[in-house]
C-alpha positions in Angstrom: 0.1 -0.1 -0.1 0.8 3.5 -0.9 -0.2 7.1 -0.5 -1.7 7.9 -3.5 -1.1 11.1 -5.3 -3.1 13.3 -7.3 -1.7 14.8 -11.1 -0.3 17.5 -8.9 1.8 15.2 -7.0 0.6 15.8 -3.5 -1.5 13.5 -1.1 -4.8 12.4 -2.5 -7.1 13.3 0.1 -10.6 12.3 0.9 -13.7 14.7 1.5 -13.2 13.7 5.3 -9.8 14.8 5.2 -8.0 11.2 5.5 -5.1 10.3 3.2 -6.1 7.8 0.5 -4.1 4.4 0.0 -4.0 2.0 -2.9 -1.9 0.6 -5.1 -1.0 2.0 -8.2 1.6 0.5 -10.9 1.3 3.6 -12.8 2.3 6.0 -9.8 4.9 3.6 -9.4 6.3 4.3 -12.8 6.0 7.7 -12.8 7.8 7.8 -9.5 10.3 5.9 -10.5 11.0 7.8 -14.2 10.7 10.8 -12.2 13.6 10.2 -9.6 17.1 11.8 -10.8 20.3 9.6 -10.3 21.9 10.3 -6.7 18.8 12.0 -5.3 17.7 9.2 -3.1 19.5 9.5 0.0 19.0 5.6 1.2 20.0 4.7 -2.3 22.2 6.9 -4.3 21.8 4.3 -7.0 18.4 4.5 -7.6 17.1 6.8 -10.2 17.8 8.0 -13.8 21.0 9.8 -15.2 19.1 12.7 -16.5 22.5 14.9 -15.8 25.1 12.7 -17.7 22.5 11.2 -20.3 19.7 13.3 -21.8 20.4 16.9 -20.1 23.3 17.1 -22.2 23.9 18.9 -25.6 23.3 15.8 -28.0 21.6 13.3 -26.0 21.5 9.4 -27.0 17.7 9.4 -26.9 17.6 5.6 -27.9 20.1 4.4 -24.9 18.0 6.5 -22.7 14.9 4.8 -24.0 16.6 1.6 -22.9 17.1 3.0 -19.7 14.1 4.2 -19.0 12.2 0.6 -20.5 14.3 -1.0 -17.6 13.2 1.3 -15.1 9.7 0.8 -16.0 10.3 -3.0 -16.0 11.2 -2.8 -12.3 8.0 -1.8 -11.1 6.0 -4.0 -9.2 3.4 -6.0 -11.3 5.2 -4.8 -15.0 5.3 -8.4 -17.4 6.5 -6.0 -20.5 7.1 -2.5 -21.3 6.2 -1.2 -24.9 6.7 1.5 -27.2 9.0 3.7 -25.0 9.7 7.2 -26.6 11.9 10.2 -25.0 12.2 13.0 -26.2 14.2 16.1 -25.2 14.3 20.0 -26.1 17.4 21.6 -25.5 16.1 24.9 -25.5 13.3 24.3 -22.9 15.4 22.0 -20.9 12.2 19.6 -20.9 12.1 16.0 -21.3 9.6 13.7 -22.2 9.0 9.9 -21.5 6.2 8.4 -23.0 5.7 4.5 -22.1 3.2 1.6 -22.7 3.8 -0.8 -19.9 1.7 -4.3 -19.2 0.5 -6.4 -16.2 -1.2 -9.8 -15.7 -4.7 -7.5 -15.8 -4.2 -4.1 -17.2 -2.4 -1.9 -19.9 -0.9 1.3 -18.9 -0.3 4.5 -21.2 1.6 7.0 -19.5 4.0 10.2 -20.1 6.4 11.8 -17.2 7.6 15.2 -18.0 10.9 15.9 -16.4 12.4 19.3 -16.2 16.6 20.0 -16.0 16.5 21.8 -12.6 18.5 25.7 -12.7 21.6 24.5 -11.8 23.1 28.5 -11.2 
C-alpha cells in the first residue's frame, strides 16, 4: 500500500480529510521515472542518469529509452514494456518519456515530463 498522489504530485485526500491509500502501478512507474540518479538518500544508485545522459547537448535518446524501459520494468507488477519514447528539447530543457506498460490485468499508457533544474 502506498499513499496515492494526485496529478499535481500532492497526496490525495478524501472529503473527510483522510489520506487515500492504494496500489498503483502507474504511480510507481511515474515515481521511478521522476527520480534523478543519486537523489534518494537511502539508495544513491536509484534513479535515472538525467544529468549525464539526457540533459546534455546531444543526448542519445535511444540509449536513454533503454534505460527508461529497464526502470519501468522494475515496477512491481509490470510484465512487459512497449513503445518507450524519449524526447528532449535543449531550448526549454524539458524531457518527455512516453510508454506503454502491461501487467497481467491492465495496460498502462503514460507520459512523464521532466524539467532540468536550474543549476545556477
